[in-house]
All heavy atoms as a GROMACS GRO file, in nm:
protein
  501
    1MET      N    1   0.084  -0.118   0.000
    1MET     CA    2   0.000   0.000   0.000
    1MET      C    3   0.089   0.124   0.000
    1MET      O    4   0.186   0.133   0.073
    1MET     CB    5  -0.090  -0.001   0.125
    1MET     CG    6  -0.174   0.125   0.131
    1MET     SD    7  -0.264   0.156   0.287
    1MET     CE    8  -0.339   0.004   0.327
    2ALA      N    9   0.056   0.220  -0.082
    2ALA     CA   10   0.130   0.345  -0.089
    2ALA      C   11   0.102   0.430   0.035
    2ALA      O   12  -0.011   0.438   0.081
    2ALA     CB   13   0.093   0.422  -0.215
    3GLN      N   14   0.209   0.490   0.086
    3GLN     CA   15   0.195   0.576   0.204
    3GLN      C   16   0.145   0.714   0.162
    3GLN      O   17   0.191   0.772   0.065
    3GLN     CB   18   0.331   0.590   0.271
    3GLN     CG   19   0.332   0.681   0.391
    3GLN     CD   20   0.472   0.698   0.446
    3GLN    OE1   21   0.567   0.650   0.390
    3GLN    NE2   22   0.482   0.770   0.556
    4ALA      N   23   0.047   0.766   0.237
    4ALA     CA   24  -0.002   0.902   0.212
    4ALA      C   25   0.108   1.000   0.253
    4ALA      O   26   0.171   0.983   0.358
    4ALA     CB   27  -0.129   0.928   0.291
    5LEU      N   28   0.131   1.100   0.170
    5LEU     CA   29   0.235   1.198   0.198
    5LEU      C   30   0.179   1.314   0.278
    5LEU      O   31   0.065   1.353   0.260
    5LEU     CB   32   0.296   1.249   0.068
    5LEU     CG   33   0.363   1.144  -0.019
    5LEU    CD1   34   0.416   1.207  -0.146
    5LEU    CD2   35   0.474   1.073   0.056
    6ASN      N   36   0.262   1.368   0.364
    6ASN     CA   37   0.226   1.484   0.444
    6ASN      C   38   0.276   1.608   0.371
    6ASN      O   39   0.391   1.650   0.390
    6ASN     CB   40   0.287   1.473   0.584
    6ASN     CG   41   0.249   1.589   0.672
    6ASN    OD1   42   0.148   1.654   0.650
    6ASN    ND2   43   0.328   1.615   0.773
    7TRP      N   44   0.194   1.666   0.287
    7TRP     CA   45   0.232   1.783   0.207
    7TRP      C   46   0.223   1.909   0.292
    7TRP      O   47   0.128   1.928   0.366
    7TRP     CB   48   0.141   1.798   0.085
    7TRP     CG   49   0.162   1.688  -0.014
    7TRP    CD1   50   0.088   1.575  -0.028
    7TRP    CD2   51   0.267   1.681  -0.110
    7TRP    NE1   52   0.139   1.499  -0.129
    7TRP    CE2   53   0.249   1.561  -0.181
    7TRP    CE3   54   0.374   1.763  -0.145
    7TRP    CZ2   55   0.334   1.520  -0.284
    7TRP    CZ3   56   0.458   1.724  -0.246
    7TRP    CH2   57   0.439   1.605  -0.316
    8GLN      N   58   0.325   1.995   0.278
    8GLN     CA   59   0.328   2.122   0.349
    8GLN      C   60   0.341   2.234   0.248
    8GLN      O   61   0.426   2.229   0.158
    8GLN     CB   62   0.446   2.126   0.445
    8GLN     CG   63   0.438   2.020   0.551
    8GLN     CD   64   0.560   2.022   0.641
    8GLN    OE1   65   0.663   2.079   0.611
    8GLN    NE2   66   0.548   1.957   0.755
    9LYS      N   67   0.257   2.336   0.264
    9LYS     CA   68   0.259   2.450   0.173
    9LYS      C   69   0.376   2.542   0.206
    9LYS      O   70   0.412   2.559   0.322
    9LYS     CB   71   0.128   2.528   0.183
    9LYS     CG   72   0.113   2.634   0.074
    9LYS     CD   73  -0.023   2.696   0.076
    9LYS     CE   74  -0.118   2.600   0.008
    9LYS     NZ   75  -0.240   2.665  -0.038
   10SER      N   76   0.433   2.602   0.105
   10SER     CA   77   0.542   2.697   0.123
   10SER      C   78   0.498   2.811   0.213
   10SER      O   79   0.383   2.854   0.210
   10SER     CB   80   0.582   2.753  -0.015
   10SER     OG   81   0.667   2.863  -0.002
   11THR      N   82   0.592   2.862   0.293
   11THR     CA   83   0.560   2.976   0.380
   11THR      C   84   0.548   3.105   0.300
   11THR      O   85   0.490   3.202   0.346
   11THR     CB   86   0.666   2.994   0.489
   11THR    OG1   87   0.793   3.010   0.427
   11THR    CG2   88   0.669   2.876   0.583
   12PHE      N   89   0.600   3.108   0.178
   12PHE     CA   90   0.586   3.223   0.090
   12PHE      C   91   0.498   3.182  -0.026
   12PHE      O   92   0.536   3.098  -0.106
   12PHE     CB   93   0.721   3.272   0.038
   12PHE     CG   94   0.708   3.388  -0.057
   12PHE    CD1   95   0.679   3.514  -0.010
   12PHE    CD2   96   0.721   3.369  -0.193
   12PHE    CE1   97   0.665   3.620  -0.098
   12PHE    CE2   98   0.707   3.475  -0.282
   12PHE     CZ   99   0.679   3.601  -0.233
   13SER      N  100   0.380   3.238  -0.034
   13SER     CA  101   0.284   3.195  -0.135
   13SER      C  102   0.274   3.288  -0.255
   13SER      O  103   0.187   3.270  -0.338
   13SER     CB  104   0.145   3.180  -0.070
   13SER     OG  105   0.148   3.079   0.025
   14GLY      N  106   0.358   3.388  -0.265
   14GLY     CA  107   0.362   3.470  -0.384
   14GLY      C  108   0.245   3.565  -0.400
   14GLY      O  109   0.173   3.556  -0.498
   15GLY      N  110   0.224   3.653  -0.308
   15GLY     CA  111   0.119   3.753  -0.323
   15GLY      C  112   0.000   3.728  -0.233
   15GLY      O  113  -0.011   3.625  -0.167
   16ALA      N  114  -0.090   3.822  -0.233
   16ALA     CA  115  -0.204   3.819  -0.142
   16ALA      C  116  -0.298   3.702  -0.170
   16ALA      O  117  -0.362   3.650  -0.080
   16ALA     CB  118  -0.281   3.951  -0.152
   17GLU      N  119  -0.306   3.659  -0.295
   17GLU     CA  120  -0.398   3.550  -0.328
   17GLU      C  121  -0.336   3.412  -0.307
   17GLU      O  122  -0.405   3.312  -0.315
   17GLU     CB  123  -0.445   3.565  -0.473
   17GLU     CG  124  -0.528   3.690  -0.493
   17GLU     CD  125  -0.576   3.704  -0.636
   17GLU    OE1  126  -0.592   3.601  -0.704
   17GLU    OE2  127  -0.595   3.817  -0.679
   18GLY      N  128  -0.206   3.407  -0.284
   18GLY     CA  129  -0.140   3.279  -0.261
   18GLY      C  130  -0.145   3.186  -0.381
   18GLY      O  131  -0.152   3.064  -0.367
   19ASN      N  132  -0.139   3.242  -0.501
   19ASN     CA  133  -0.157   3.161  -0.621
   19ASN      C  134  -0.027   3.118  -0.688
   19ASN      O  135  -0.029   3.064  -0.796
   19ASN     CB  136  -0.246   3.233  -0.721
   19ASN     CG  137  -0.189   3.367  -0.761
   19ASN    OD1  138  -0.083   3.407  -0.714
   19ASN    ND2  139  -0.257   3.437  -0.847
   20ALA      N  140   0.085   3.143  -0.626
   20ALA     CA  141   0.214   3.101  -0.682
   20ALA      C  142   0.285   3.016  -0.578
   20ALA      O  143   0.389   3.052  -0.527
   20ALA     CB  144   0.298   3.222  -0.721
   21CYS      N  145   0.227   2.903  -0.545
   21CYS     CA  146   0.275   2.827  -0.431
   21CYS      C  147   0.310   2.684  -0.469
   21CYS      O  148   0.249   2.625  -0.558
   21CYS     CB  149   0.167   2.826  -0.323
   21CYS     SG  150   0.226   2.765  -0.167
   22VAL      N  151   0.407   2.631  -0.398
   22VAL     CA  152   0.441   2.490  -0.410
   22VAL      C  153   0.422   2.425  -0.275
   22VAL      O  154   0.418   2.490  -0.172
   22VAL     CB  155   0.586   2.470  -0.459
   22VAL    CG1  156   0.603   2.525  -0.599
   22VAL    CG2  157   0.686   2.530  -0.363
   23GLU      N  158   0.413   2.293  -0.278
   23GLU     CA  159   0.406   2.213  -0.156
   23GLU      C  160   0.521   2.114  -0.159
   23GLU      O  161   0.564   2.071  -0.266
   23GLU     CB  162   0.273   2.137  -0.149
   23GLU     CG  163   0.153   2.227  -0.140
   23GLU     CD  164   0.022   2.151  -0.148
   23GLU    OE1  165   0.013   2.052  -0.223
   23GLU    OE2  166  -0.072   2.192  -0.079
   24ILE      N  167   0.570   2.079  -0.040
   24ILE     CA  168   0.677   1.981  -0.032
   24ILE      C  169   0.636   1.869   0.064
   24ILE      O  170   0.553   1.889   0.153
   24ILE     CB  171   0.811   2.043   0.014
   24ILE    CG1  172   0.800   2.101   0.154
   24ILE    CG2  173   0.859   2.147  -0.086
   24ILE    CD1  174   0.933   2.137   0.215
   25ALA      N  175   0.694   1.753   0.043
   25ALA     CA  176   0.674   1.639   0.132
   25ALA      C  177   0.808   1.572   0.155
   25ALA      O  178   0.885   1.550   0.060
   25ALA     CB  179   0.575   1.539   0.071
   26ASP      N  180   0.837   1.541   0.279
   26ASP     CA  181   0.962   1.475   0.316
   26ASP      C  182   0.946   1.325   0.298
   26ASP      O  183   0.861   1.262   0.361
   26ASP     CB  184   0.997   1.507   0.461
   26ASP     CG  185   1.130   1.449   0.505
   26ASP    OD1  186   1.197   1.381   0.424
   26ASP    OD2  187   1.167   1.472   0.620
   27LEU      N  188   1.026   1.268   0.208
   27LEU     CA  189   1.020   1.125   0.182
   27LEU      C  190   1.139   1.051   0.245
   27LEU      O  191   1.170   0.940   0.207
   27LEU     CB  192   1.021   1.099   0.031
   27LEU     CG  193   0.914   1.171  -0.051
   27LEU    CD1  194   0.934   1.144  -0.199
   27LEU    CD2  195   0.776   1.127  -0.007
   28ARG      N  196   1.208   1.115   0.337
   28ARG     CA  197   1.330   1.068   0.403
   28ARG      C  198   1.449   1.073   0.308
   28ARG      O  199   1.541   1.148   0.330
   28ARG     CB  200   1.315   0.930   0.463
   28ARG     CG  201   1.220   0.928   0.579
   28ARG     CD  202   1.230   0.798   0.651
   28ARG     NE  203   1.130   0.796   0.758
   28ARG     CZ  204   1.132   0.713   0.855
   28ARG    NH1  205   1.227   0.622   0.862
   28ARG    NH2  206   1.039   0.717   0.947
   29ALA      N  207   1.449   0.991   0.204
   29ALA     CA  208   1.563   0.989   0.112
   29ALA      C  209   1.548   1.089  -0.002
   29ALA      O  210   1.642   1.110  -0.078
   29ALA     CB  211   1.580   0.849   0.055
   30ARG      N  212   1.432   1.152  -0.014
   30ARG     CA  213   1.404   1.249  -0.120
   30ARG      C  214   1.311   1.357  -0.064
   30ARG      O  215   1.245   1.337   0.037
   30ARG     CB  216   1.334   1.184  -0.240
   30ARG     CG  217   1.393   1.058  -0.292
   30ARG     CD  218   1.501   1.066  -0.392
   30ARG     NE  219   1.468   1.134  -0.515
   30ARG     CZ  220   1.563   1.170  -0.600
   30ARG    NH1  221   1.688   1.146  -0.576
   30ARG    NH2  222   1.533   1.234  -0.710
   31VAL      N  223   1.303   1.469  -0.134
   31VAL     CA  224   1.205   1.574  -0.104
   31VAL      C  225   1.117   1.587  -0.228
   31VAL      O  226   1.168   1.611  -0.338
   31VAL     CB  227   1.273   1.709  -0.072
   31VAL    CG1  228   1.169   1.817  -0.049
   31VAL    CG2  229   1.363   1.695   0.051
   32ALA      N  230   0.989   1.567  -0.212
   32ALA     CA  231   0.895   1.578  -0.323
   32ALA      C  232   0.839   1.719  -0.328
   32ALA      O  233   0.816   1.782  -0.225
   32ALA     CB  234   0.781   1.478  -0.306
   33VAL      N  235   0.817   1.769  -0.450
   33VAL     CA  236   0.766   1.904  -0.473
   33VAL      C  237   0.652   1.895  -0.573
   33VAL      O  238   0.661   1.822  -0.673
   33VAL     CB  239   0.877   1.996  -0.531
   33VAL    CG1  240   0.826   2.138  -0.550
   33VAL    CG2  241   1.000   1.995  -0.441
   34ARG      N  242   0.543   1.970  -0.547
   34ARG     CA  243   0.431   1.974  -0.642
   34ARG      C  244   0.368   2.113  -0.642
   34ARG      O  245   0.384   2.192  -0.549
   34ARG     CB  246   0.326   1.869  -0.609
   34ARG     CG  247   0.246   1.900  -0.485
   34ARG     CD  248   0.145   1.791  -0.457
   34ARG     NE  249   0.064   1.824  -0.340
   34ARG     CZ  250  -0.027   1.745  -0.289
   34ARG    NH1  251  -0.052   1.626  -0.345
   34ARG    NH2  252  -0.096   1.781  -0.183
   35ASP      N  253   0.293   2.141  -0.746
   35ASP     CA  254   0.218   2.265  -0.760
   35ASP      C  255   0.092   2.254  -0.675
   35ASP      O  256   0.012   2.162  -0.693
   35ASP     CB  257   0.182   2.285  -0.906
   35ASP     CG  258   0.110   2.415  -0.936
   35ASP    OD1  259   0.056   2.479  -0.843
   35ASP    OD2  260   0.105   2.452  -1.053
   36SER      N  261   0.074   2.348  -0.582
   36SER     CA  262  -0.042   2.339  -0.493
   36SER      C  263  -0.175   2.361  -0.566
   36SER      O  264  -0.279   2.317  -0.518
   36SER     CB  265  -0.030   2.438  -0.377
   36SER     OG  266  -0.029   2.570  -0.424
   37LYS      N  267  -0.171   2.429  -0.680
   37LYS     CA  268  -0.295   2.455  -0.755
   37LYS      C  269  -0.338   2.332  -0.834
   37LYS      O  270  -0.456   2.316  -0.864
   37LYS     CB  271  -0.276   2.573  -0.849
   37LYS     CG  272  -0.252   2.706  -0.779
   37LYS     CD  273  -0.234   2.819  -0.878
   37LYS     CE  274  -0.124   2.802  -0.979
   37LYS     NZ  275   0.011   2.780  -0.933
   38GLN      N  276  -0.241   2.249  -0.874
   38GLN     CA  277  -0.272   2.132  -0.955
   38GLN      C  278  -0.194   2.011  -0.903
   38GLN      O  279  -0.107   1.957  -0.972
   38GLN     CB  280  -0.239   2.160  -1.101
   38GLN     CG  281  -0.319   2.274  -1.158
   38GLN     CD  282  -0.284   2.303  -1.302
   38GLN    OE1  283  -0.191   2.248  -1.359
   38GLN    NE2  284  -0.361   2.390  -1.365
   39PRO      N  285  -0.224   1.965  -0.783
   39PRO     CA  286  -0.145   1.859  -0.722
   39PRO      C  287  -0.148   1.725  -0.795
   39PRO      O  288  -0.054   1.647  -0.785
   39PRO     CB  289  -0.205   1.847  -0.581
   39PRO     CG  290  -0.341   1.906  -0.591
   39PRO     CD  291  -0.332   2.011  -0.697
   40ALA      N  292  -0.252   1.700  -0.870
   40ALA     CA  293  -0.263   1.572  -0.940
   40ALA      C  294  -0.177   1.565  -1.067
   40ALA      O  295  -0.160   1.458  -1.125
   40ALA     CB  296  -0.408   1.544  -0.976
   41ARG      N  297  -0.121   1.678  -1.108
   41ARG     CA  298  -0.044   1.680  -1.233
   41ARG      C  299   0.094   1.618  -1.220
   41ARG      O  300   0.162   1.600  -1.318
   41ARG     CB  301  -0.032   1.823  -1.284
   41ARG     CG  302  -0.167   1.873  -1.333
   41ARG     CD  303  -0.157   1.991  -1.419
   41ARG     NE  304  -0.099   1.956  -1.548
   41ARG     CZ  305  -0.073   2.043  -1.642
   41ARG    NH1  306  -0.098   2.170  -1.621
   41ARG    NH2  307  -0.022   2.006  -1.756
   42GLY      N  308   0.137   1.587  -1.100
   42GLY     CA  309   0.264   1.519  -1.083
   42GLY      C  310   0.354   1.589  -0.984
   42GLY      O  311   0.324   1.698  -0.935
   43THR      N  312   0.464   1.523  -0.954
   43THR     CA  313   0.560   1.576  -0.859
   43THR      C  314   0.702   1.562  -0.914
   43THR      O  315   0.726   1.484  -1.006
   43THR     CB  316   0.554   1.500  -0.724
   43THR    OG1  317   0.592   1.365  -0.747
   43THR    CG2  318   0.418   1.507  -0.662
   44LEU      N  319   0.790   1.639  -0.856
   44LEU     CA  320   0.933   1.623  -0.878
   44LEU      C  321   0.992   1.582  -0.745
   44LEU      O  322   0.940   1.619  -0.640
   44LEU     CB  323   0.997   1.756  -0.922
   44LEU     CG  324   0.947   1.817  -1.051
   44LEU    CD1  325   1.007   1.956  -1.069
   44LEU    CD2  326   0.986   1.728  -1.168
   45SER      N  327   1.101   1.507  -0.746
   45SER     CA  328   1.167   1.476  -0.620
   45SER      C  329   1.318   1.494  -0.635
   45SER      O  330   1.373   1.474  -0.743
   45SER     CB  331   1.133   1.334  -0.574
   45SER     OG  332   1.190   1.237  -0.657
   46PHE      N  333   1.378   1.533  -0.525
   46PHE     CA  334   1.520   1.566  -0.523
   46PHE      C  335   1.586   1.505  -0.400
   46PHE      O  336   1.522   1.492  -0.296
   46PHE     CB  337   1.539   1.718  -0.516
   46PHE     CG  338   1.471   1.793  -0.625
   46PHE    CD1  339   1.342   1.841  -0.608
   46PHE    CD2  340   1.533   1.815  -0.747
   46PHE    CE1  341   1.278   1.910  -0.709
   46PHE    CE2  342   1.469   1.883  -0.848
   46PHE     CZ  343   1.342   1.931  -0.830
   47PRO      N  344   1.715   1.474  -0.407
   47PRO     CA  345   1.787   1.435  -0.286
   47PRO      C  346   1.784   1.554  -0.188
   47PRO      O  347   1.788   1.670  -0.232
   47PRO     CB  348   1.930   1.409  -0.334
   47PRO     CG  349   1.917   1.386  -0.481
   47PRO     CD  350   1.800   1.468  -0.526
   48PRO      N  351   1.774   1.528  -0.058
   48PRO     CA  352   1.764   1.638   0.038
   48PRO      C  353   1.875   1.743   0.026
   48PRO      O  354   1.847   1.862   0.036
   48PRO     CB  355   1.769   1.567   0.174
   48PRO     CG  356   1.714   1.432   0.146
   48PRO     CD  357   1.762   1.398   0.008
   49ARG      N  358   1.999   1.702   0.005
   49ARG     CA  359   2.108   1.800  -0.005
   49ARG      C  360   2.091   1.889  -0.127
   49ARG      O  361   2.116   2.009  -0.120
   49ARG     CB  362   2.243   1.730  -0.008
   49ARG     CG  363   2.280   1.676   0.129
   49ARG     CD  364   2.406   1.596   0.131
   49ARG     NE  365   2.517   1.665   0.066
   49ARG     CZ  366   2.640   1.620   0.066
   49ARG    NH1  367   2.670   1.510   0.130
   49ARG    NH2  368   2.735   1.686   0.004
   50ALA      N  369   2.047   1.834  -0.238
   50ALA     CA  370   2.025   1.915  -0.358
   50ALA      C  371   1.909   2.012  -0.338
   50ALA      O  372   1.916   2.128  -0.379
   50ALA     CB  373   1.998   1.825  -0.479
   51PHE      N  374   1.802   1.966  -0.272
   51PHE     CA  375   1.688   2.054  -0.247
   51PHE      C  376   1.728   2.168  -0.153
   51PHE      O  377   1.692   2.283  -0.175
   51PHE     CB  378   1.571   1.974  -0.188
   51PHE     CG  379   1.449   2.058  -0.168
   51PHE    CD1  380   1.370   2.098  -0.274
   51PHE    CD2  381   1.413   2.101  -0.040
   51PHE    CE1  382   1.258   2.178  -0.255
   51PHE    CE2  383   1.301   2.180  -0.020
   51PHE     CZ  384   1.224   2.218  -0.128
   52THR      N  385   1.804   2.136  -0.048
   52THR     CA  386   1.850   2.239   0.045
   52THR      C  387   1.936   2.342  -0.026
   52THR      O  388   1.920   2.463  -0.006
   52THR     CB  389   1.927   2.175   0.162
   52THR    OG1  390   1.839   2.087   0.231
   52THR    CG2  391   1.981   2.280   0.258
   53ALA      N  392   2.027   2.297  -0.112
   53ALA     CA  393   2.113   2.390  -0.187
   53ALA      C  394   2.028   2.479  -0.277
   53ALA      O  395   2.054   2.600  -0.289
   53ALA     CB  396   2.215   2.312  -0.269
   54PHE      N  397   1.927   2.422  -0.341
   54PHE     CA  398   1.836   2.498  -0.427
   54PHE      C  399   1.764   2.607  -0.348
   54PHE      O  400   1.761   2.723  -0.388
   54PHE     CB  401   1.736   2.402  -0.491
   54PHE     CG  402   1.627   2.469  -0.568
   54PHE    CD1  403   1.653   2.534  -0.687
   54PHE    CD2  404   1.496   2.466  -0.523
   54PHE    CE1  405   1.551   2.597  -0.759
   54PHE    CE2  406   1.394   2.526  -0.593
   54PHE     CZ  407   1.423   2.592  -0.712
   55VAL      N  408   1.709   2.571  -0.232
   55VAL     CA  409   1.636   2.668  -0.149
   55VAL      C  410   1.731   2.778  -0.099
   55VAL      O  411   1.697   2.896  -0.101
   55VAL     CB  412   1.565   2.598  -0.032
   55VAL    CG1  413   1.510   2.698   0.068
   55VAL    CG2  414   1.454   2.508  -0.084
   56GLU      N  415   1.850   2.741  -0.056
   56GLU     CA  416   1.947   2.840  -0.008
   56GLU      C  417   1.987   2.936  -0.119
   56GLU      O  418   2.003   3.056  -0.096
   56GLU     CB  419   2.069   2.771   0.053
   56GLU     CG  420   2.039   2.695   0.180
   56GLU     CD  421   1.981   2.782   0.290
   56GLU    OE1  422   2.026   2.898   0.306
   56GLU    OE2  423   1.890   2.734   0.361
   57THR      N  424   2.000   2.887  -0.241
   57THR     CA  425   2.031   2.973  -0.355
   57THR      C  426   1.917   3.070  -0.381
   57THR      O  427   1.939   3.189  -0.406
   57THR     CB  428   2.059   2.888  -0.481
   57THR    OG1  429   2.171   2.804  -0.453
   57THR    CG2  430   2.089   2.976  -0.602
   58LEU      N  431   1.794   3.023  -0.374
   58LEU     CA  432   1.678   3.112  -0.391
   58LEU      C  433   1.675   3.219  -0.284
   58LEU      O  434   1.649   3.336  -0.313
   58LEU     CB  435   1.548   3.032  -0.388
   58LEU     CG  436   1.520   2.944  -0.507
   58LEU    CD1  437   1.392   2.864  -0.484
   58LEU    CD2  438   1.510   3.024  -0.635
   59LYS      N  439   1.701   3.182  -0.160
   59LYS     CA  440   1.702   3.279  -0.051
   59LYS      C  441   1.809   3.385  -0.074
   59LYS      O  442   1.784   3.504  -0.053
   59LYS     CB  443   1.727   3.209   0.082
   59LYS     CG  444   1.610   3.131   0.133
   59LYS     CD  445   1.647   3.065   0.265
   59LYS     CE  446   1.538   2.980   0.321
   59LYS     NZ  447   1.579   2.917   0.448
   60ALA      N  448   1.927   3.343  -0.115
   60ALA     CA  449   2.037   3.437  -0.138
   60ALA      C  450   2.003   3.531  -0.253
   60ALA      O  451   2.029   3.652  -0.246
   60ALA     CB  452   2.166   3.361  -0.167
   61ASP      N  453   1.944   3.477  -0.360
   61ASP     CA  454   1.907   3.561  -0.475
   61ASP      C  455   1.800   3.661  -0.435
   61ASP      O  456   1.805   3.777  -0.474
   61ASP     CB  457   1.858   3.473  -0.589
   61ASP     CG  458   1.832   3.552  -0.716
   61ASP    OD1  459   1.921   3.630  -0.755
   61ASP    OD2  460   1.722   3.540  -0.772
   62THR      N  461   1.703   3.620  -0.355
   62THR     CA  462   1.598   3.709  -0.309
   62THR      C  463   1.655   3.820  -0.223
   62THR      O  464   1.614   3.936  -0.233
   62THR     CB  465   1.491   3.631  -0.229
   62THR    OG1  466   1.437   3.530  -0.315
   62THR    CG2  467   1.380   3.720  -0.183
   63ALA      N  468   1.752   3.788  -0.140
   63ALA     CA  469   1.814   3.889  -0.054
   63ALA      C  470   1.886   3.995  -0.135
   63ALA      O  471   1.886   4.113  -0.099
   63ALA     CB  472   1.911   3.822   0.043
   64HIS      N  473   1.944   3.956  -0.247
   64HIS     CA  474   2.016   4.051  -0.332
   64HIS      C  475   1.922   4.140  -0.414
   64HIS      O  476   1.957   4.251  -0.450
   64HIS     CB  477   2.111   3.979  -0.427
   64HIS     CG  478   2.226   3.917  -0.355
   64HIS    ND1  479   2.265   3.788  -0.377
   64HIS    CD2  480   2.310   3.965  -0.261
   64HIS    CE1  481   2.368   3.760  -0.300
   64HIS    NE2  482   2.397   3.866  -0.228
   65THR      N  483   1.804   4.091  -0.443
   65THR     CA  484   1.711   4.169  -0.527
   65THR      C  485   1.610   4.249  -0.445
   65THR      O  486   1.537   4.328  -0.500
   65THR     CB  487   1.635   4.077  -0.624
   65THR    OG1  488   1.563   3.980  -0.549
   65THR    CG2  489   1.729   4.009  -0.720
   66ALA      N  490   1.608   4.227  -0.312
   66ALA     CA  491   1.514   4.301  -0.227
   66ALA      C  492   1.554   4.448  -0.221
   66ALA      O  493   1.670   4.483  -0.217
   66ALA     CB  494   1.510   4.241  -0.087
   67VAL      N  495   1.455   4.534  -0.221
   67VAL     CA  496   1.482   4.678  -0.214
   67VAL      C  497   1.430   4.732  -0.084
   67VAL      O  498   1.334   4.695  -0.030
   67VAL     CB  499   1.413   4.751  -0.333
   67VAL    CG1  500   1.439   4.899  -0.323
   67VAL    CG2  501   1.463   4.695  -0.463
   0.00000   0.00000   0.00000
């Protein structure tokens, strides 16, 4: 039987309507990512270290572009 995933919505939802959001689920050996508006369309999964590096890069880029 497939295990139900515990999806968590991003803390930054992209505007007042929250329409630019992703959800993540911890799979222990992978991190799954999906579009919160269309969750049935599929997921991507990444090794935890790669996902962490990706998020840290986004945070750093956002810090540089903030005014």
